[in-house]
BATI-142734 format. One line per field, with one value per atom (N, C-alpha, C): residue number from 1; residue in three letters; atom name; x, y, z. Coordinates in pm, 1 decimal. Example, Ala and Ser with C-alpha at 12.3 -4.5 7.8 and 13.67 -1.06 7.14 Angstrom:
BEGIN
num (1;1;1;2;2;2)
residu (ala;ala;ala;ser;ser;ser)
atome (N;CA;C;N;CA;C)
x (1319.0;1230.0;1320.0;1285.0;1367.0;1290.0)
y (-569.0;-450.0;-330.0;-225.0;-106.0;3.0)
z (780.0;780.0;780.0;708.0;714.0;787.0)
//
This chain:
BEGIN
num (1;1;1;2;2;2;3;3;3;4;4;4;5;5;5;6;6;6;7;7;7;8;8;8;9;9;9;10;10;10;11;11;11;12;12;12;13;13;13;14;14;14;15;15;15;16;16;16;17;17;17;18;18;18;19;19;19;20;20;20;21;21;21;22;22;22;23;23;23;24;24;24;25;25;25;26;26;26;27;27;27;28;28;28;29;29;29;30;30;30;31;31;31;32;32;32;33;33;33;34;34;34;35;35;35;36;36;36;37;37;37;38;38;38;39;39;39;40;40;40;41;41;41;42;42;42;43;43;43;44;44;44;45;45;45;46;46;46;47;47;47;48;48;48;49;49;49;50;50;50;51;51;51;52;52;52;53;53;53;54;54;54;55;55;55;56;56;56;57;57;57;58;58;58;59;59;59;60;60;60;61;61;61;62;62;62;63;63;63;64;64;64;65;65;65;66;66;66;67;67;67;68;68;68;69;69;69;70;70;70;71;71;71;72;72;72;73;73;73;74;74;74;75;75;75;76;76;76;77;77;77;78;78;78;79;79;79;80;80;80;81;81;81;82;82;82;83;83;83;84;84;84;85;85;85;86;86;86;87;87;87;88;88;88;89;89;89;90;90;90;91;91;91;92;92;92;93;93;93;94;94;94;95;95;95;96;96;96;97;97;97;98;98;98;99;99;99;100;100;100;101;101;101;102;102;102;103;103;103;104;104;104;105;105;105;106;106;106;107;107;107;108;108;108;109;109;109;110;110;110;111;111;111)
residu (unk;unk;unk;unk;unk;unk;unk;unk;unk;unk;unk;unk;unk;unk;unk;unk;unk;unk;unk;unk;unk;unk;unk;unk;unk;unk;unk;unk;unk;unk;unk;unk;unk;unk;unk;unk;unk;unk;unk;unk;unk;unk;unk;unk;unk;unk;unk;unk;unk;unk;unk;unk;unk;unk;unk;unk;unk;unk;unk;unk;unk;unk;unk;unk;unk;unk;unk;unk;unk;unk;unk;unk;unk;unk;unk;unk;unk;unk;unk;unk;unk;unk;unk;unk;unk;unk;unk;unk;unk;unk;unk;unk;unk;unk;unk;unk;unk;unk;unk;unk;unk;unk;unk;unk;unk;unk;unk;unk;unk;unk;unk;unk;unk;unk;unk;unk;unk;unk;unk;unk;unk;unk;unk;unk;unk;unk;unk;unk;unk;unk;unk;unk;unk;unk;unk;unk;unk;unk;unk;unk;unk;unk;unk;unk;unk;unk;unk;unk;unk;unk;unk;unk;unk;unk;unk;unk;unk;unk;unk;unk;unk;unk;unk;unk;unk;unk;unk;unk;unk;unk;unk;unk;unk;unk;unk;unk;unk;unk;unk;unk;unk;unk;unk;unk;unk;unk;unk;unk;unk;unk;unk;unk;unk;unk;unk;unk;unk;unk;unk;unk;unk;unk;unk;unk;unk;unk;unk;unk;unk;unk;unk;unk;unk;unk;unk;unk;unk;unk;unk;unk;unk;unk;unk;unk;unk;unk;unk;unk;unk;unk;unk;unk;unk;unk;unk;unk;unk;unk;unk;unk;unk;unk;unk;unk;unk;unk;unk;unk;unk;unk;unk;unk;unk;unk;unk;unk;unk;unk;unk;unk;unk;unk;unk;unk;unk;unk;unk;unk;unk;unk;unk;unk;unk;unk;unk;unk;unk;unk;unk;unk;unk;unk;unk;unk;unk;unk;unk;unk;unk;unk;unk;unk;unk;unk;unk;unk;unk;unk;unk;unk;unk;unk;unk;unk;unk;unk;unk;unk;unk;unk;unk;unk;unk;unk;unk;unk;unk;unk;unk;unk;unk;unk;unk;unk;unk;unk;unk;unk;unk;unk;unk;unk;unk)
atome (N;CA;C;N;CA;C;N;CA;C;N;CA;C;N;CA;C;N;CA;C;N;CA;C;N;CA;C;N;CA;C;N;CA;C;N;CA;C;N;CA;C;N;CA;C;N;CA;C;N;CA;C;N;CA;C;N;CA;C;N;CA;C;N;CA;C;N;CA;C;N;CA;C;N;CA;C;N;CA;C;N;CA;C;N;CA;C;N;CA;C;N;CA;C;N;CA;C;N;CA;C;N;CA;C;N;CA;C;N;CA;C;N;CA;C;N;CA;C;N;CA;C;N;CA;C;N;CA;C;N;CA;C;N;CA;C;N;CA;C;N;CA;C;N;CA;C;N;CA;C;N;CA;C;N;CA;C;N;CA;C;N;CA;C;N;CA;C;N;CA;C;N;CA;C;N;CA;C;N;CA;C;N;CA;C;N;CA;C;N;CA;C;N;CA;C;N;CA;C;N;CA;C;N;CA;C;N;CA;C;N;CA;C;N;CA;C;N;CA;C;N;CA;C;N;CA;C;N;CA;C;N;CA;C;N;CA;C;N;CA;C;N;CA;C;N;CA;C;N;CA;C;N;CA;C;N;CA;C;N;CA;C;N;CA;C;N;CA;C;N;CA;C;N;CA;C;N;CA;C;N;CA;C;N;CA;C;N;CA;C;N;CA;C;N;CA;C;N;CA;C;N;CA;C;N;CA;C;N;CA;C;N;CA;C;N;CA;C;N;CA;C;N;CA;C;N;CA;C;N;CA;C;N;CA;C;N;CA;C;N;CA;C;N;CA;C;N;CA;C;N;CA;C;N;CA;C;N;CA;C;N;CA;C;N;CA;C;N;CA;C;N;CA;C;N;CA;C;N;CA;C;N;CA;C;N;CA;C)
x (3440.9;3381.0;3258.8;3150.8;3028.2;3024.6;2982.2;2968.1;2834.2;2819.8;2693.4;2579.7;2611.8;2507.0;2470.3;2531.6;2503.4;2357.3;2300.3;2160.6;2146.6;2257.6;2252.8;2217.4;2106.5;2064.6;2117.9;2115.0;2158.7;2079.7;1948.7;1864.1;1906.4;1944.7;1990.6;2121.7;2213.6;2343.7;2325.2;2242.3;2221.3;2163.7;2063.9;2001.3;2097.8;2194.6;2291.1;2390.1;2419.6;2524.1;2471.2;2354.8;2298.9;2223.3;2228.4;2153.7;2004.5;1930.3;1786.0;1717.5;1623.3;1551.0;1478.4;1462.1;1393.9;1243.2;1164.7;1020.0;948.9;1011.8;949.5;975.6;1080.8;1117.7;1084.8;1100.3;1082.1;990.8;864.8;768.6;762.7;747.1;734.5;861.8;975.9;1103.9;1121.0;1088.9;1103.3;1014.7;887.0;795.7;841.0;876.7;924.0;1049.3;1138.3;1260.8;1226.2;1134.6;1101.0;997.6;925.2;829.6;899.8;1024.2;1105.1;1122.4;1086.8;1101.3;1242.5;1345.8;1482.1;1506.4;1425.0;1439.9;1331.2;1262.0;1161.1;1019.5;1000.5;866.8;788.8;664.8;577.5;577.1;612.8;611.7;473.6;373.3;236.1;173.4;256.4;204.0;138.4;173.4;120.2;233.7;212.3;309.8;238.3;302.2;254.9;318.5;272.1;328.7;477.0;509.8;648.3;737.4;689.2;765.5;787.9;685.0;695.9;794.8;791.7;886.4;1029.1;1052.8;1187.2;1229.2;1140.1;1172.3;1198.9;1114.2;1132.9;1256.5;1284.8;1403.4;1531.2;1531.7;1650.2;1655.3;1542.1;1536.9;1571.6;1507.5;1529.1;1620.6;1746.9;1844.1;1876.1;1832.7;1856.7;1768.5;1667.5;1574.9;1597.7;1594.4;1609.7;1491.3;1517.6;1413.3;1294.0;1319.2;1210.9;1119.0;1176.2;1095.7;1011.6;1072.8;1000.6;886.8;916.9;816.1;698.9;726.0;619.8;533.6;597.7;523.4;435.6;491.3;413.3;296.1;320.3;213.1;102.0;141.5;44.3;-42.3;19.1;-58.5;-121.5;-69.8;-120.3;-270.8;-317.2;-458.9;-551.1;-501.7;-583.6;-596.4;-503.8;-502.6;-557.6;-542.9;-588.0;-731.1;-823.2;-963.1;-1028.5;-988.0;-1047.6;-974.4;-869.9;-792.3;-736.9;-684.4;-627.9;-480.0;-414.8;-271.8;-186.3;-250.5;-182.4;-238.7;-148.6;-193.9;-141.6;-224.2;-186.6;-99.3;-28.9;63.3;-0.9;-122.3;-188.8;-210.0;-243.8;-267.4;-135.5;-31.5;99.4;164.8;153.6;235.9;164.1;37.8;-36.2;35.9;61.9;135.3;64.7;139.0;98.6;2.7;-83.0;-182.1;-168.6;-71.9;-50.4;23.4;30.3;93.5;241.4;313.9;458.0;482.9;410.8;428.0;384.4;276.0;227.3;330.4;383.1;484.2;608.4;648.6;765.6;742.4;623.3;592.8;598.7;542.2;544.6;688.3;768.1;909.3;981.9;956.7;1024.0;980.6;853.2;802.6;857.7;882.6;927.3;1076.5;1150.2;1295.6;1337.9)
y (3084.7;2954.4;2971.6;2906.4;2914.1;2804.9;2841.3;2740.0;2671.0;2559.0;2486.2;2561.0;2660.0;2736.6;2863.0;2883.3;3001.4;3002.1;3122.7;3133.8;3140.7;3142.0;3146.5;3009.1;3002.5;2874.0;2860.0;2740.2;2715.1;2801.2;2813.1;2892.0;3037.8;3095.9;3234.4;3247.6;3159.5;3164.1;3151.6;3058.4;3034.7;3159.0;3220.9;3338.7;3457.2;3461.4;3569.9;3558.4;3438.0;3418.1;3376.3;3323.3;3274.5;3387.0;3390.6;3491.1;3461.3;3558.4;3544.3;3587.1;3507.6;3547.4;3680.7;3755.5;3884.6;3860.8;3902.9;3878.0;3957.0;4063.3;4144.2;4088.5;4007.1;3949.5;3799.8;3728.4;3581.9;3544.3;3577.6;3559.3;3415.9;3321.9;3182.0;3133.4;3168.1;3128.3;3186.5;3315.6;3382.0;3315.7;3294.4;3234.7;3094.0;3013.6;2877.0;2879.1;2973.5;2986.8;3007.0;3099.5;3131.4;3036.9;2962.8;2864.8;2736.5;2721.0;2603.7;2596.0;2482.4;2468.3;2496.9;2466.0;2495.8;2646.2;2726.2;2871.8;2935.3;2856.0;2908.7;2905.9;2853.4;2846.7;2725.8;2720.3;2609.7;2496.7;2529.6;2429.3;2398.2;2476.7;2449.0;2563.4;2658.6;2765.8;2879.1;2898.1;3006.7;3067.8;3190.6;3255.4;3329.5;3328.8;3411.3;3548.8;3642.4;3776.6;3772.2;3692.9;3679.9;3622.3;3520.6;3460.8;3563.0;3641.2;3740.7;3850.7;3895.7;3998.3;3947.2;3824.6;3766.6;3760.6;3711.3;3697.8;3833.3;3931.3;4063.0;4133.5;4114.5;4175.7;4122.3;3994.6;3934.0;3956.9;3992.0;4020.2;4166.2;4256.5;4400.3;4450.5;4419.6;4447.7;4595.6;4679.7;4823.2;4884.6;4809.9;4859.7;4787.6;4861.4;4801.3;4709.1;4603.0;4504.7;4570.8;4666.6;4733.7;4809.5;4865.9;4937.6;4838.4;4728.5;4624.2;4570.7;4544.8;4492.4;4588.8;4718.2;4818.2;4826.0;4821.8;4828.5;4704.5;4586.7;4462.8;4463.2;4503.8;4509.4;4604.0;4717.8;4817.3;4764.8;4700.3;4656.5;4518.4;4439.1;4303.0;4302.9;4394.4;4395.7;4414.7;4480.6;4498.4;4370.5;4278.2;4153.6;4034.6;4037.3;3925.8;3951.4;3947.0;3980.3;3888.8;3761.9;3665.8;3661.3;3743.2;3755.1;3620.7;3542.0;3411.0;3419.9;3528.6;3541.4;3469.1;3411.4;3337.0;3383.7;3405.2;3442.1;3343.0;3313.5;3221.1;3290.3;3209.6;3255.4;3356.0;3329.5;3416.0;3556.4;3566.7;3696.7;3771.9;3699.8;3761.4;3803.3;3720.1;3735.2;3794.3;3829.4;3884.0;4008.9;4011.1;4121.5;4255.2;4351.4;4490.1;4511.3;4415.8;4437.9;4341.0;4252.0;4159.3;4226.1;4159.1;4217.6;4245.3;4157.1;4177.5;4302.9;4319.9;4439.7;4565.3;4555.1;4669.1;4709.9;4612.9;4642.4;4703.3;4650.6;4703.0;4850.3;4881.2;5019.1;5112.4;5071.3;5153.0;5173.8;5068.3;5080.2;5180.4;5174.3;5264.4;5410.1;5430.3;5565.7;5621.3;5532.6;5578.2;5608.4;5568.4;5589.8;5724.7)
z (-6716.2;-6691.3;-6602.9;-6638.2;-6560.5;-6456.8;-6338.8;-6235.3;-6251.9;-6186.9;-6198.8;-6132.2;-6048.4;-5982.5;-6059.9;-6174.7;-6255.0;-6299.3;-6306.3;-6348.6;-6500.3;-6573.1;-6719.2;-6773.6;-6846.3;-6902.0;-7043.6;-7095.7;-7233.3;-7329.7;-7305.6;-7394.5;-7398.5;-7283.7;-7279.7;-7355.2;-7332.3;-7398.8;-7549.7;-7589.6;-7732.1;-7799.6;-7736.1;-7795.4;-7798.8;-7708.3;-7708.3;-7823.1;-7867.3;-7967.3;-8103.8;-8110.7;-8237.0;-8306.0;-8437.2;-8512.8;-8501.7;-8453.0;-8434.7;-8564.8;-8615.4;-8737.0;-8717.0;-8822.7;-8818.7;-8830.2;-8731.0;-8736.0;-8845.2;-8893.8;-8997.6;-9136.6;-9148.1;-9277.6;-9287.7;-9176.9;-9174.5;-9058.6;-9072.4;-8962.9;-8910.8;-9000.8;-8958.2;-8889.6;-8948.2;-8889.4;-8749.8;-8734.5;-8604.9;-8500.3;-8536.7;-8438.9;-8401.7;-8498.7;-8469.9;-8382.0;-8407.6;-8328.1;-8181.0;-8151.9;-8012.9;-7952.4;-8035.5;-7983.6;-7939.6;-7978.3;-7943.0;-7790.9;-7729.1;-7583.6;-7530.1;-7606.6;-7561.2;-7547.8;-7614.0;-7607.6;-7521.7;-7443.5;-7352.9;-7406.6;-7526.8;-7585.8;-7537.7;-7578.0;-7537.5;-7639.7;-7764.8;-7870.4;-7924.3;-7884.8;-7928.1;-8009.1;-8053.3;-8136.7;-8062.1;-7936.1;-7853.9;-7772.4;-7726.5;-7638.6;-7527.4;-7412.0;-7301.3;-7315.1;-7236.5;-7238.3;-7198.6;-7100.2;-7054.6;-7165.7;-7235.3;-7345.7;-7457.7;-7487.1;-7594.0;-7556.7;-7433.2;-7388.3;-7404.1;-7364.0;-7375.8;-7522.5;-7608.3;-7750.7;-7815.8;-7788.2;-7848.4;-7793.6;-7665.4;-7604.6;-7667.4;-7698.0;-7758.4;-7909.7;-7969.0;-8112.2;-8140.0;-8066.7;-8085.2;-7973.7;-7984.5;-7878.4;-7859.9;-7951.0;-7936.0;-7827.5;-7782.9;-7681.4;-7549.3;-7440.4;-7308.1;-7280.2;-7206.1;-7176.2;-7106.0;-7018.1;-6945.6;-7041.5;-7147.0;-7246.8;-7325.7;-7369.0;-7441.8;-7355.1;-7229.3;-7136.6;-7121.9;-7109.0;-7094.5;-7220.6;-7336.5;-7463.6;-7480.2;-7455.2;-7469.8;-7371.4;-7247.8;-7147.8;-7193.3;-7252.0;-7298.1;-7412.6;-7512.9;-7628.9;-7609.6;-7516.7;-7494.8;-7469.7;-7387.4;-7350.3;-7470.4;-7575.5;-7696.3;-7777.7;-7759.5;-7837.5;-7759.1;-7628.7;-7543.0;-7498.0;-7593.7;-7567.3;-7465.1;-7462.5;-7369.0;-7235.6;-7220.9;-7096.8;-7049.6;-7144.0;-7109.7;-7072.7;-7114.0;-7088.5;-7190.7;-7291.0;-7397.5;-7531.4;-7628.0;-7761.9;-7864.6;-7963.4;-8069.7;-8173.1;-8245.7;-8349.8;-8444.8;-8490.5;-8587.4;-8531.8;-8405.2;-8341.4;-8325.6;-8292.5;-8273.0;-8403.7;-8505.4;-8625.6;-8747.2;-8734.6;-8849.5;-8901.5;-9029.2;-9091.6;-9068.6;-9020.8;-8997.8;-8881.7;-8851.9;-8746.1;-8628.7;-8633.5;-8523.0;-8408.6;-8296.1;-8178.7;-8200.0;-8266.5;-8287.3;-8370.9;-8480.1;-8563.4;-8488.9;-8414.0;-8336.2;-8231.4;-8157.7;-8056.4;-8120.9;-8234.7;-8304.2;-8345.9;-8397.7;-8436.0;-8315.7;-8203.8;-8082.5;-8035.1;-8038.7;-7999.5;-8088.9;-8217.6;-8311.5;-8287.6;-8259.1;-8234.1;-8103.1;-8008.1;-7875.9;-7870.1;-7974.3;-7968.6;-8022.8)
//
């Protein structure tokens, strides 16, 4: 039983038990899933680096969060050309050359 002072939020619990869409197979579904405000998203079609780390960590559970965070931090700078700290859906989800696919490739190479 969780106490009212527990740091576990509904969004964390939900992501732990609910099947997360595969970003490599269902790009739109995956992005919409994580863009949902109940899951920590903004609901406006953009993600911050922190939001992306959370989404990828919960999607690719075979990798430790610290590894996902390091990979995202490393590749983020190549995609955030205007240094806003926010990336749009198209930049994140572009097939083969978007940040999500790039981060996934780096994670696979590092394992």
